[in-house]
Jmol script that loads the backbone (N, CA, C; Angstrom):
load data "model"
ATOM      1  N   UNK A   1    -162.809  35.043  51.186  1.00  0.00           N
ATOM      2  CA  UNK A   1    -162.124  33.879  51.723  1.00  0.00           C
ATOM      3  C   UNK A   1    -162.156  33.959  53.248  1.00  0.00           C
ATOM      4  N   UNK A   2    -162.555  32.908  53.899  1.00  0.00           N
ATOM      5  CA  UNK A   2    -162.693  32.879  55.348  1.00  0.00           C
ATOM      6  C   UNK A   2    -161.315  32.837  56.008  1.00  0.00           C
ATOM      7  N   UNK A   3    -161.243  33.458  57.185  1.00  0.00           N
ATOM      8  CA  UNK A   3    -160.004  33.453  57.952  1.00  0.00           C
ATOM      9  C   UNK A   3    -159.761  32.045  58.509  1.00  0.00           C
ATOM     10  N   UNK A   4    -158.511  31.610  58.454  1.00  0.00           N
ATOM     11  CA  UNK A   4    -158.161  30.262  58.918  1.00  0.00           C
ATOM     12  C   UNK A   4    -158.369  30.161  60.428  1.00  0.00           C
ATOM     13  N   UNK A   5    -158.835  29.022  60.855  1.00  0.00           N
ATOM     14  CA  UNK A   5    -159.020  28.789  62.285  1.00  0.00           C
ATOM     15  C   UNK A   5    -157.651  28.552  62.932  1.00  0.00           C
ATOM     16  N   UNK A   6    -157.650  28.578  64.264  1.00  0.00           N
ATOM     17  CA  UNK A   6    -156.413  28.322  65.001  1.00  0.00           C
ATOM     18  C   UNK A   6    -155.883  26.937  64.647  1.00  0.00           C
ATOM     19  N   UNK A   7    -156.768  25.959  64.596  1.00  0.00           N
ATOM     20  CA  UNK A   7    -156.342  24.592  64.282  1.00  0.00           C
ATOM     21  C   UNK A   7    -155.747  24.511  62.874  1.00  0.00           C
ATOM     22  N   UNK A   8    -156.345  25.206  61.922  1.00  0.00           N
ATOM     23  CA  UNK A   8    -155.830  25.202  60.544  1.00  0.00           C
ATOM     24  C   UNK A   8    -154.469  25.878  60.476  1.00  0.00           C
ATOM     25  N   UNK A   9    -154.300  26.965  61.190  1.00  0.00           N
ATOM     26  CA  UNK A   9    -153.013  27.660  61.200  1.00  0.00           C
ATOM     27  C   UNK A   9    -151.939  26.792  61.860  1.00  0.00           C
ATOM     28  N   UNK A  10    -152.301  26.163  62.979  1.00  0.00           N
ATOM     29  CA  UNK A  10    -151.345  25.280  63.637  1.00  0.00           C
ATOM     30  C   UNK A  10    -150.972  24.096  62.749  1.00  0.00           C
ATOM     31  N   UNK A  11    -151.951  23.559  62.045  1.00  0.00           N
ATOM     32  CA  UNK A  11    -151.685  22.447  61.128  1.00  0.00           C
ATOM     33  C   UNK A  11    -150.743  22.893  60.011  1.00  0.00           C
ATOM     34  N   UNK A  12    -150.918  24.115  59.526  1.00  0.00           N
ATOM     35  CA  UNK A  12    -150.045  24.642  58.473  1.00  0.00           C
ATOM     36  C   UNK A  12    -148.618  24.841  59.015  1.00  0.00           C
ATOM     37  N   UNK A  13    -148.494  25.383  60.230  1.00  0.00           N
ATOM     38  CA  UNK A  13    -147.170  25.545  60.838  1.00  0.00           C
ATOM     39  C   UNK A  13    -146.504  24.181  61.027  1.00  0.00           C
ATOM     40  N   UNK A  14    -147.258  23.184  61.458  1.00  0.00           N
ATOM     41  CA  UNK A  14    -146.722  21.834  61.645  1.00  0.00           C
ATOM     42  C   UNK A  14    -146.282  21.244  60.306  1.00  0.00           C
ATOM     43  N   UNK A  15    -147.081  21.428  59.274  1.00  0.00           N
ATOM     44  CA  UNK A  15    -146.731  20.933  57.933  1.00  0.00           C
ATOM     45  C   UNK A  15    -145.433  21.572  57.457  1.00  0.00           C
ATOM     46  N   UNK A  16    -145.323  22.892  57.634  1.00  0.00           N
ATOM     47  CA  UNK A  16    -144.134  23.611  57.184  1.00  0.00           C
ATOM     48  C   UNK A  16    -142.900  23.165  57.990  1.00  0.00           C
ATOM     49  N   UNK A  17    -143.067  23.002  59.298  1.00  0.00           N
ATOM     50  CA  UNK A  17    -141.976  22.531  60.153  1.00  0.00           C
ATOM     51  C   UNK A  17    -141.470  21.175  59.654  1.00  0.00           C
ATOM     52  N   UNK A  18    -142.384  20.249  59.401  1.00  0.00           N
ATOM     53  CA  UNK A  18    -142.001  18.908  58.940  1.00  0.00           C
ATOM     54  C   UNK A  18    -141.352  18.941  57.559  1.00  0.00           C
ATOM     55  N   UNK A  19    -141.822  19.821  56.705  1.00  0.00           N
ATOM     56  CA  UNK A  19    -141.246  19.970  55.369  1.00  0.00           C
ATOM     57  C   UNK A  19    -139.793  20.449  55.466  1.00  0.00           C
ATOM     58  N   UNK A  20    -139.550  21.442  56.299  1.00  0.00           N
ATOM     59  CA  UNK A  20    -138.186  21.956  56.483  1.00  0.00           C
ATOM     60  C   UNK A  20    -137.286  20.912  57.128  1.00  0.00           C
ATOM     61  N   UNK A  21    -137.810  20.188  58.128  1.00  0.00           N
ATOM     62  CA  UNK A  21    -137.036  19.133  58.793  1.00  0.00           C
ATOM     63  C   UNK A  21    -136.671  18.026  57.801  1.00  0.00           C
ATOM     64  N   UNK A  22    -137.575  17.714  56.892  1.00  0.00           N
ATOM     65  CA  UNK A  22    -137.299  16.693  55.875  1.00  0.00           C
ATOM     66  C   UNK A  22    -136.169  17.149  54.952  1.00  0.00           C
ATOM     67  N   UNK A  23    -136.134  18.441  54.643  1.00  0.00           N
ATOM     68  CA  UNK A  23    -135.048  18.963  53.809  1.00  0.00           C
ATOM     69  C   UNK A  23    -133.709  18.831  54.529  1.00  0.00           C
ATOM     70  N   UNK A  24    -133.709  19.096  55.831  1.00  0.00           N
ATOM     71  CA  UNK A  24    -132.478  18.943  56.614  1.00  0.00           C
ATOM     72  C   UNK A  24    -132.016  17.486  56.576  1.00  0.00           C
ATOM     73  N   UNK A  25    -132.960  16.568  56.697  1.00  0.00           N
ATOM     74  CA  UNK A  25    -132.625  15.141  56.720  1.00  0.00           C
ATOM     75  C   UNK A  25    -131.971  14.682  55.417  1.00  0.00           C
ATOM     76  N   UNK A  26    -132.227  15.378  54.324  1.00  0.00           N
ATOM     77  CA  UNK A  26    -131.676  14.998  53.021  1.00  0.00           C
ATOM     78  C   UNK A  26    -130.242  15.492  52.808  1.00  0.00           C
ATOM     79  N   UNK A  27    -129.794  16.418  53.649  1.00  0.00           N
ATOM     80  CA  UNK A  27    -128.461  16.995  53.483  1.00  0.00           C
ATOM     81  C   UNK A  27    -127.419  16.000  53.974  1.00  0.00           C
ATOM     82  N   UNK A  28    -126.331  15.920  53.252  1.00  0.00           N
ATOM     83  CA  UNK A  28    -125.275  14.971  53.596  1.00  0.00           C
ATOM     84  C   UNK A  28    -124.316  15.504  54.646  1.00  0.00           C
ATOM     85  N   UNK A  29    -123.068  15.165  54.486  1.00  0.00           N
ATOM     86  CA  UNK A  29    -122.021  15.533  55.435  1.00  0.00           C
ATOM     87  C   UNK A  29    -121.935  17.048  55.564  1.00  0.00           C
ATOM     88  N   UNK A  30    -121.703  17.505  56.802  1.00  0.00           N
ATOM     89  CA  UNK A  30    -121.530  18.928  57.058  1.00  0.00           C
ATOM     90  C   UNK A  30    -120.182  19.169  57.719  1.00  0.00           C
ATOM     91  N   UNK A  31    -119.630  20.335  57.467  1.00  0.00           N
ATOM     92  CA  UNK A  31    -118.380  20.744  58.111  1.00  0.00           C
ATOM     93  C   UNK A  31    -118.417  22.246  58.318  1.00  0.00           C
ATOM     94  N   UNK A  32    -117.810  22.676  59.402  1.00  0.00           N
ATOM     95  CA  UNK A  32    -117.671  24.099  59.665  1.00  0.00           C
ATOM     96  C   UNK A  32    -116.327  24.554  59.114  1.00  0.00           C
ATOM     97  N   UNK A  33    -116.127  25.845  59.049  1.00  0.00           N
ATOM     98  CA  UNK A  33    -114.837  26.372  58.640  1.00  0.00           C
ATOM     99  C   UNK A  33    -114.874  27.021  57.282  1.00  0.00           C
ATOM    100  N   UNK A  34    -113.686  27.171  56.721  1.00  0.00           N
ATOM    101  CA  UNK A  34    -113.561  27.789  55.404  1.00  0.00           C
ATOM    102  C   UNK A  34    -112.426  27.126  54.630  1.00  0.00           C
ATOM    103  N   UNK A  35    -112.518  27.238  53.330  1.00  0.00           N
ATOM    104  CA  UNK A  35    -111.482  26.710  52.437  1.00  0.00           C
ATOM    105  C   UNK A  35    -110.879  27.895  51.687  1.00  0.00           C
ATOM    106  N   UNK A  36    -109.570  27.987  51.705  1.00  0.00           N
ATOM    107  CA  UNK A  36    -108.889  29.075  51.005  1.00  0.00           C
ATOM    108  C   UNK A  36    -107.778  28.514  50.133  1.00  0.00           C
ATOM    109  N   UNK A  37    -107.430  29.295  49.126  1.00  0.00           N
ATOM    110  CA  UNK A  37    -106.315  28.950  48.246  1.00  0.00           C
ATOM    111  C   UNK A  37    -105.152  29.855  48.635  1.00  0.00           C
ATOM    112  N   UNK A  38    -104.028  29.263  48.938  1.00  0.00           N
ATOM    113  CA  UNK A  38    -102.871  30.004  49.433  1.00  0.00           C
ATOM    114  C   UNK A  38    -101.668  29.860  48.501  1.00  0.00           C
ATOM    115  N   UNK A  39    -100.832  30.896  48.533  1.00  0.00           N
ATOM    116  CA  UNK A  39     -99.532  30.890  47.880  1.00  0.00           C
ATOM    117  C   UNK A  39     -98.506  31.188  48.963  1.00  0.00           C
ATOM    118  N   UNK A  40     -97.335  30.565  48.895  1.00  0.00           N
ATOM    119  CA  UNK A  40     -96.340  30.752  49.950  1.00  0.00           C
ATOM    120  C   UNK A  40     -94.988  31.144  49.374  1.00  0.00           C
ATOM    121  N   UNK A  41     -94.143  31.616  50.289  1.00  0.00           N
ATOM    122  CA  UNK A  41     -92.746  31.903  49.956  1.00  0.00           C
ATOM    123  C   UNK A  41     -91.867  31.104  50.899  1.00  0.00           C
ATOM    124  N   UNK A  42     -90.746  30.653  50.391  1.00  0.00           N
ATOM    125  CA  UNK A  42     -89.818  29.884  51.227  1.00  0.00           C
ATOM    126  C   UNK A  42     -88.653  30.764  51.666  1.00  0.00           C
ATOM    127  N   UNK A  43     -87.691  30.161  52.318  1.00  0.00           N
ATOM    128  CA  UNK A  43     -86.547  30.928  52.834  1.00  0.00           C
ATOM    129  C   UNK A  43     -85.309  30.811  51.946  1.00  0.00           C
ATOM    130  N   UNK A  44     -85.412  30.093  50.829  1.00  0.00           N
ATOM    131  CA  UNK A  44     -84.265  29.940  49.929  1.00  0.00           C
ATOM    132  C   UNK A  44     -84.027  31.244  49.178  1.00  0.00           C
ATOM    133  N   UNK A  45     -82.842  31.792  49.341  1.00  0.00           N
ATOM    134  CA  UNK A  45     -82.522  33.108  48.760  1.00  0.00           C
ATOM    135  C   UNK A  45     -82.640  33.119  47.234  1.00  0.00           C
ATOM    136  N   UNK A  46     -82.224  32.048  46.565  1.00  0.00           N
ATOM    137  CA  UNK A  46     -82.234  32.030  45.110  1.00  0.00           C
ATOM    138  C   UNK A  46     -83.528  31.516  44.497  1.00  0.00           C
ATOM    139  N   UNK A  47     -84.536  31.266  45.305  1.00  0.00           N
ATOM    140  CA  UNK A  47     -85.787  30.685  44.806  1.00  0.00           C
ATOM    141  C   UNK A  47     -86.609  31.718  44.043  1.00  0.00           C
ATOM    142  N   UNK A  48     -87.413  31.224  43.126  1.00  0.00           N
ATOM    143  CA  UNK A  48     -88.281  32.084  42.323  1.00  0.00           C
ATOM    144  C   UNK A  48     -89.272  32.879  43.172  1.00  0.00           C
ATOM    145  N   UNK A  49     -89.585  32.354  44.362  1.00  0.00           N
ATOM    146  CA  UNK A  49     -90.553  33.059  45.207  1.00  0.00           C
ATOM    147  C   UNK A  49     -89.957  34.309  45.831  1.00  0.00           C
ATOM    148  N   UNK A  50     -88.624  34.445  45.775  1.00  0.00           N
ATOM    149  CA  UNK A  50     -87.964  35.638  46.294  1.00  0.00           C
ATOM    150  C   UNK A  50     -87.391  36.508  45.184  1.00  0.00           C
ATOM    151  N   UNK A  51     -87.732  36.194  43.937  1.00  0.00           N
ATOM    152  CA  UNK A  51     -87.239  36.958  42.792  1.00  0.00           C
ATOM    153  C   UNK A  51     -87.965  38.299  42.712  1.00  0.00           C
ATOM    154  N   UNK A  52     -87.584  39.098  41.720  1.00  0.00           N
ATOM    155  CA  UNK A  52     -88.263  40.381  41.494  1.00  0.00           C
ATOM    156  C   UNK A  52     -88.756  40.399  40.064  1.00  0.00           C
ATOM    157  N   UNK A  53     -90.026  40.235  39.782  1.00  0.00           N
ATOM    158  CA  UNK A  53     -91.126  40.101  40.749  1.00  0.00           C
ATOM    159  C   UNK A  53     -91.187  38.667  41.291  1.00  0.00           C
ATOM    160  N   UNK A  54     -91.710  38.507  42.512  1.00  0.00           N
ATOM    161  CA  UNK A  54     -91.774  37.166  43.106  1.00  0.00           C
ATOM    162  C   UNK A  54     -92.821  36.280  42.439  1.00  0.00           C
ATOM    163  N   UNK A  55     -92.502  35.003  42.363  1.00  0.00           N
ATOM    164  CA  UNK A  55     -93.449  33.999  41.862  1.00  0.00           C
ATOM    165  C   UNK A  55     -93.623  32.989  42.990  1.00  0.00           C
ATOM    166  N   UNK A  56     -94.641  33.193  43.831  1.00  0.00           N
ATOM    167  CA  UNK A  56     -94.787  32.323  45.007  1.00  0.00           C
ATOM    168  C   UNK A  56     -95.140  30.887  44.643  1.00  0.00           C
ATOM    169  N   UNK A  57     -94.914  29.992  45.598  1.00  0.00           N
ATOM    170  CA  UNK A  57     -95.254  28.582  45.453  1.00  0.00           C
ATOM    171  C   UNK A  57     -96.760  28.410  45.609  1.00  0.00           C
ATOM    172  N   UNK A  58     -97.307  27.466  44.895  1.00  0.00           N
ATOM    173  CA  UNK A  58     -98.736  27.195  45.068  1.00  0.00           C
ATOM    174  C   UNK A  58     -99.434  27.160  43.729  1.00  0.00           C
ATOM    175  N   UNK A  59    -100.707  27.134  43.722  1.00  0.00           N
ATOM    176  CA  UNK A  59    -101.577  27.337  44.888  1.00  0.00           C
ATOM    177  C   UNK A  59    -101.737  26.062  45.724  1.00  0.00           C
ATOM    178  N   UNK A  60    -101.967  26.279  47.020  1.00  0.00           N
ATOM    179  CA  UNK A  60    -102.256  25.212  47.970  1.00  0.00           C
ATOM    180  C   UNK A  60    -103.622  25.483  48.579  1.00  0.00           C
ATOM    181  N   UNK A  61    -104.406  24.444  48.740  1.00  0.00           N
ATOM    182  CA  UNK A  61    -105.717  24.570  49.376  1.00  0.00           C
ATOM    183  C   UNK A  61    -105.594  24.301  50.867  1.00  0.00           C
ATOM    184  N   UNK A  62    -106.318  25.109  51.663  1.00  0.00           N
ATOM    185  CA  UNK A  62    -106.323  24.927  53.111  1.00  0.00           C
ATOM    186  C   UNK A  62    -107.743  24.984  53.644  1.00  0.00           C
ATOM    187  N   UNK A  63    -108.020  24.134  54.615  1.00  0.00           N
ATOM    188  CA  UNK A  63    -109.268  24.184  55.376  1.00  0.00           C
ATOM    189  C   UNK A  63    -108.897  24.681  56.761  1.00  0.00           C
ATOM    190  N   UNK A  64    -109.654  25.662  57.261  1.00  0.00           N
ATOM    191  CA  UNK A  64    -109.421  26.210  58.592  1.00  0.00           C
ATOM    192  C   UNK A  64    -110.740  26.247  59.331  1.00  0.00           C
ATOM    193  N   UNK A  65    -110.707  25.822  60.607  1.00  0.00           N
ATOM    194  CA  UNK A  65    -111.914  25.841  61.440  1.00  0.00           C
ATOM    195  C   UNK A  65    -111.514  25.848  62.900  1.00  0.00           C
ATOM    196  N   UNK A  66    -112.478  26.219  63.746  1.00  0.00           N
ATOM    197  CA  UNK A  66    -112.301  26.112  65.195  1.00  0.00           C
ATOM    198  C   UNK A  66    -112.714  24.707  65.609  1.00  0.00           C
ATOM    199  N   UNK A  67    -111.835  24.000  66.299  1.00  0.00           N
ATOM    200  CA  UNK A  67    -112.112  22.664  66.807  1.00  0.00           C
ATOM    201  C   UNK A  67    -111.771  22.681  68.294  1.00  0.00           C
ATOM    202  N   UNK A  68    -112.780  22.467  69.124  1.00  0.00           N
ATOM    203  CA  UNK A  68    -112.599  22.523  70.582  1.00  0.00           C
ATOM    204  C   UNK A  68    -111.930  23.820  71.028  1.00  0.00           C
ATOM    205  N   UNK A  69    -112.365  24.928  70.418  1.00  0.00           N
ATOM    206  CA  UNK A  69    -111.867  26.244  70.808  1.00  0.00           C
ATOM    207  C   UNK A  69    -110.518  26.624  70.231  1.00  0.00           C
ATOM    208  N   UNK A  70    -109.933  25.765  69.411  1.00  0.00           N
ATOM    209  CA  UNK A  70    -108.633  26.058  68.824  1.00  0.00           C
ATOM    210  C   UNK A  70    -108.741  26.083  67.306  1.00  0.00           C
ATOM    211  N   UNK A  71    -107.990  26.978  66.693  1.00  0.00           N
ATOM    212  CA  UNK A  71    -107.973  27.057  65.239  1.00  0.00           C
ATOM    213  C   UNK A  71    -107.128  25.927  64.680  1.00  0.00           C
ATOM    214  N   UNK A  72    -107.721  25.175  63.754  1.00  0.00           N
ATOM    215  CA  UNK A  72    -107.043  24.048  63.114  1.00  0.00           C
ATOM    216  C   UNK A  72    -106.968  24.341  61.622  1.00  0.00           C
ATOM    217  N   UNK A  73    -105.806  24.116  61.044  1.00  0.00           N
ATOM    218  CA  UNK A  73    -105.614  24.307  59.608  1.00  0.00           C
ATOM    219  C   UNK A  73    -105.061  23.026  59.021  1.00  0.00           C
ATOM    220  N   UNK A  74    -105.614  22.659  57.871  1.00  0.00           N
ATOM    221  CA  UNK A  74    -105.218  21.404  57.229  1.00  0.00           C
ATOM    222  C   UNK A  74    -105.023  21.669  55.741  1.00  0.00           C
ATOM    223  N   UNK A  75    -103.917  21.202  55.191  1.00  0.00           N
ATOM    224  CA  UNK A  75    -103.678  21.343  53.750  1.00  0.00           C
ATOM    225  C   UNK A  75    -104.481  20.273  53.014  1.00  0.00           C
ATOM    226  N   UNK A  76    -105.058  20.642  51.889  1.00  0.00           N
ATOM    227  CA  UNK A  76    -105.947  19.750  51.148  1.00  0.00           C
ATOM    228  C   UNK A  76    -105.483  19.557  49.713  1.00  0.00           C
ATOM    229  N   UNK A  77    -105.892  18.448  49.141  1.00  0.00           N
ATOM    230  CA  UNK A  77    -105.734  18.239  47.702  1.00  0.00           C
ATOM    231  C   UNK A  77    -106.857  19.006  46.993  1.00  0.00           C
ATOM    232  N   UNK A  78    -106.814  19.068  45.681  1.00  0.00           N
ATOM    233  CA  UNK A  78    -107.901  19.717  44.932  1.00  0.00           C
ATOM    234  C   UNK A  78    -109.233  19.032  45.234  1.00  0.00           C
ATOM    235  N   UNK A  79    -109.221  17.707  45.242  1.00  0.00           N
ATOM    236  CA  UNK A  79    -110.450  16.937  45.533  1.00  0.00           C
ATOM    237  C   UNK A  79    -110.932  17.193  46.960  1.00  0.00           C
ATOM    238  N   UNK A  80    -110.010  17.214  47.911  1.00  0.00           N
ATOM    239  CA  UNK A  80    -110.360  17.489  49.297  1.00  0.00           C
ATOM    240  C   UNK A  80    -110.952  18.880  49.457  1.00  0.00           C
ATOM    241  N   UNK A  81    -110.393  19.857  48.747  1.00  0.00           N
ATOM    242  CA  UNK A  81    -110.919  21.223  48.800  1.00  0.00           C
ATOM    243  C   UNK A  81    -112.344  21.262  48.265  1.00  0.00           C
ATOM    244  N   UNK A  82    -112.580  20.566  47.169  1.00  0.00           N
ATOM    245  CA  UNK A  82    -113.927  20.513  46.583  1.00  0.00           C
ATOM    246  C   UNK A  82    -114.914  19.894  47.576  1.00  0.00           C
ATOM    247  N   UNK A  83    -114.513  18.799  48.216  1.00  0.00           N
ATOM    248  CA  UNK A  83    -115.391  18.135  49.182  1.00  0.00           C
ATOM    249  C   UNK A  83    -115.698  19.043  50.373  1.00  0.00           C
ATOM    250  N   UNK A  84    -114.661  19.673  50.921  1.00  0.00           N
ATOM    251  CA  UNK A  84    -114.894  20.564  52.064  1.00  0.00           C
ATOM    252  C   UNK A  84    -115.797  21.739  51.678  1.00  0.00           C
ATOM    253  N   UNK A  85    -115.636  22.270  50.484  1.00  0.00           N
ATOM    254  CA  UNK A  85    -116.514  23.363  50.044  1.00  0.00           C
ATOM    255  C   UNK A  85    -117.965  22.889  49.991  1.00  0.00           C
ATOM    256  N   UNK A  86    -118.185  21.675  49.518  1.00  0.00           N
ATOM    257  CA  UNK A  86    -119.536  21.098  49.485  1.00  0.00           C
ATOM    258  C   UNK A  86    -120.082  20.935  50.908  1.00  0.00           C
ATOM    259  N   UNK A  87    -119.263  20.391  51.799  1.00  0.00           N
ATOM    260  CA  UNK A  87    -119.706  20.140  53.181  1.00  0.00           C
ATOM    261  C   UNK A  87    -119.993  21.439  53.929  1.00  0.00           C
ATOM    262  N   UNK A  88    -119.174  22.453  53.679  1.00  0.00           N
ATOM    263  CA  UNK A  88    -119.400  23.764  54.298  1.00  0.00           C
ATOM    264  C   UNK A  88    -120.682  24.379  53.741  1.00  0.00           C
ATOM    265  N   UNK A  89    -120.932  24.184  52.453  1.00  0.00           N
ATOM    266  CA  UNK A  89    -122.197  24.629  51.855  1.00  0.00           C
ATOM    267  C   UNK A  89    -123.387  23.922  52.491  1.00  0.00           C
ATOM    268  N   UNK A  90    -123.237  22.627  52.768  1.00  0.00           N
ATOM    269  CA  UNK A  90    -124.294  21.870  53.453  1.00  0.00           C
ATOM    270  C   UNK A  90    -124.562  22.447  54.836  1.00  0.00           C
ATOM    271  N   UNK A  91    -123.500  22.809  55.542  1.00  0.00           N
ATOM    272  CA  UNK A  91    -123.641  23.401  56.874  1.00  0.00           C
ATOM    273  C   UNK A  91    -124.426  24.709  56.792  1.00  0.00           C
ATOM    274  N   UNK A  92    -124.108  25.535  55.813  1.00  0.00           N
ATOM    275  CA  UNK A  92    -124.836  26.808  55.635  1.00  0.00           C
ATOM    276  C   UNK A  92    -126.303  26.553  55.320  1.00  0.00           C
ATOM    277  N   UNK A  93    -126.563  25.556  54.502  1.00  0.00           N
ATOM    278  CA  UNK A  93    -127.940  25.218  54.139  1.00  0.00           C
ATOM    279  C   UNK A  93    -128.726  24.764  55.371  1.00  0.00           C
ATOM    280  N   UNK A  94    -128.124  23.916  56.198  1.00  0.00           N
ATOM    281  CA  UNK A  94    -128.791  23.462  57.421  1.00  0.00           C
ATOM    282  C   UNK A  94    -129.086  24.645  58.336  1.00  0.00           C
ATOM    283  N   UNK A  95    -128.125  25.544  58.480  1.00  0.00           N
ATOM    284  CA  UNK A  95    -128.338  26.718  59.340  1.00  0.00           C
ATOM    285  C   UNK A  95    -129.496  27.573  58.829  1.00  0.00           C
ATOM    286  N   UNK A  96    -129.580  27.749  57.512  1.00  0.00           N
ATOM    287  CA  UNK A  96    -130.668  28.540  56.932  1.00  0.00           C
ATOM    288  C   UNK A  96    -132.018  27.850  57.151  1.00  0.00           C
ATOM    289  N   UNK A  97    -132.063  26.528  56.965  1.00  0.00           N
ATOM    290  CA  UNK A  97    -133.308  25.795  57.182  1.00  0.00           C
ATOM    291  C   UNK A  97    -133.712  25.816  58.652  1.00  0.00           C
ATOM    292  N   UNK A  98    -132.738  25.697  59.535  1.00  0.00           N
ATOM    293  CA  UNK A  98    -133.035  25.751  60.971  1.00  0.00           C
ATOM    294  C   UNK A  98    -133.570  27.130  61.354  1.00  0.00           C
ATOM    295  N   UNK A  99    -133.032  28.170  60.754  1.00  0.00           N
ATOM    296  CA  UNK A  99    -133.539  29.527  61.004  1.00  0.00           C
ATOM    297  C   UNK A  99    -135.003  29.629  60.562  1.00  0.00           C
ATOM    298  N   UNK A 100    -135.329  29.037  59.417  1.00  0.00           N
ATOM    299  CA  UNK A 100    -136.723  29.037  58.954  1.00  0.00           C
ATOM    300  C   UNK A 100    -137.619  28.255  59.912  1.00  0.00           C
ATOM    301  N   UNK A 101    -137.140  27.120  60.411  1.00  0.00           N
ATOM    302  CA  UNK A 101    -137.915  26.333  61.379  1.00  0.00           C
ATOM    303  C   UNK A 101    -138.179  27.162  62.628  1.00  0.00           C
ATOM    304  N   UNK A 102    -137.170  27.864  63.098  1.00  0.00           N
ATOM    305  CA  UNK A 102    -137.349  28.702  64.297  1.00  0.00           C
ATOM    306  C   UNK A 102    -138.433  29.757  64.071  1.00  0.00           C
ATOM    307  N   UNK A 103    -138.462  30.353  62.901  1.00  0.00           N
ATOM    308  CA  UNK A 103    -139.471  31.378  62.598  1.00  0.00           C
ATOM    309  C   UNK A 103    -140.871  30.779  62.567  1.00  0.00           C
ATOM    310  N   UNK A 104    -141.011  29.623  61.929  1.00  0.00           N
ATOM    311  CA  UNK A 104    -142.309  28.941  61.868  1.00  0.00           C
ATOM    312  C   UNK A 104    -142.747  28.543  63.271  1.00  0.00           C
ATOM    313  N   UNK A 105    -141.835  27.967  64.038  1.00  0.00           N
ATOM    314  CA  UNK A 105    -142.160  27.519  65.387  1.00  0.00           C
ATOM    315  C   UNK A 105    -142.487  28.685  66.312  1.00  0.00           C
ATOM    316  N   UNK A 106    -141.846  29.833  66.107  1.00  0.00           N
ATOM    317  CA  UNK A 106    -142.153  31.014  66.917  1.00  0.00           C
ATOM    318  C   UNK A 106    -143.603  31.459  66.678  1.00  0.00           C
ATOM    319  N   UNK A 107    -144.047  31.386  65.426  1.00  0.00           N
ATOM    320  CA  UNK A 107    -145.442  31.739  65.109  1.00  0.00           C
ATOM    321  C   UNK A 107    -146.403  30.753  65.764  1.00  0.00           C
ATOM    322  N   UNK A 108    -146.059  29.464  65.701  1.00  0.00           N
ATOM    323  CA  UNK A 108    -146.905  28.442  66.318  1.00  0.00           C
ATOM    324  C   UNK A 108    -146.931  28.631  67.836  1.00  0.00           C
ATOM    325  N   UNK A 109    -145.781  28.901  68.436  1.00  0.00           N
ATOM    326  CA  UNK A 109    -145.710  29.092  69.884  1.00  0.00           C
ATOM    327  C   UNK A 109    -146.528  30.306  70.312  1.00  0.00           C
ATOM    328  N   UNK A 110    -146.437  31.372  69.556  1.00  0.00           N
ATOM    329  CA  UNK A 110    -147.207  32.588  69.855  1.00  0.00           C
ATOM    330  C   UNK A 110    -148.700  32.288  69.825  1.00  0.00           C
ATOM    331  N   UNK A 111    -149.125  31.559  68.836  1.00  0.00           N
ATOM    332  CA  UNK A 111    -150.538  31.198  68.693  1.00  0.00           C
ATOM    333  C   UNK A 111    -150.980  30.274  69.838  1.00  0.00           C
ATOM    334  N   UNK A 112    -150.166  29.298  70.184  1.00  0.00           N
ATOM    335  CA  UNK A 112    -150.491  28.387  71.284  1.00  0.00           C
ATOM    336  C   UNK A 112    -150.556  29.117  72.625  1.00  0.00           C
ATOM    337  N   UNK A 113    -149.623  30.029  72.847  1.00  0.00           N
ATOM    338  CA  UNK A 113    -149.643  30.795  74.100  1.00  0.00           C
ATOM    339  C   UNK A 113    -150.862  31.717  74.179  1.00  0.00           C
ATOM    340  N   UNK A 114    -151.194  32.315  73.070  1.00  0.00           N
ATOM    341  CA  UNK A 114    -152.383  33.185  73.011  1.00  0.00           C
ATOM    342  C   UNK A 114    -153.626  32.380  73.352  1.00  0.00           C
ATOM    343  N   UNK A 115    -153.711  31.176  72.796  1.00  0.00           N
ATOM    344  CA  UNK A 115    -154.852  30.295  73.054  1.00  0.00           C
ATOM    345  C   UNK A 115    -154.878  29.868  74.529  1.00  0.00           C
ATOM    346  N   UNK A 116    -153.717  29.537  75.081  1.00  0.00           N
ATOM    347  CA  UNK A 116    -153.639  29.078  76.464  1.00  0.00           C
ATOM    348  C   UNK A 116    -154.059  30.184  77.438  1.00  0.00           C
ATOM    349  N   UNK A 117    -153.681  31.427  77.121  1.00  0.00           N
ATOM    350  CA  UNK A 117    -154.008  32.546  77.994  1.00  0.00           C
ATOM    351  C   UNK A 117    -155.481  32.964  77.887  1.00  0.00           C
ATOM    352  N   UNK A 118    -156.061  32.754  76.729  1.00  0.00           N
ATOM    353  CA  UNK A 118    -157.461  33.164  76.539  1.00  0.00           C
ATOM    354  C   UNK A 118    -158.447  32.063  76.923  1.00  0.00           C
ATOM    355  N   UNK A 119    -157.977  30.847  77.013  1.00  0.00           N
ATOM    356  CA  UNK A 119    -158.883  29.728  77.268  1.00  0.00           C
ATOM    357  C   UNK A 119    -158.820  29.259  78.636  1.00  0.00           C
TER     358      UNK A 119
END
end "model"
wireframe off; spacefill off
backbone 0.3
color backbone group
């Protein structure tokens, strides 16, 4: 099998770049942060959450993220928690695809620079 030419390799890198970019374009809403399930205790002395053994209140869903350099926490419904988990998953997927694009583009850039220096 013959070795691919520079043009063929560049065309393959371009094809792969466009394929990954198309996958990013298909991803829906994205959100940063995390979703956690919390249980709480109140200050009422006779409440079940202060019994022995304690039975805390909850579960409650929370979304937490950095927004403009500050930590923001928001209580969510079950549906809201599900949506945020999906959106956070979308964010992770985009980051992974972007990392792949960077790797492909680094190979293309290396090849282009090699060609520019030798030609």
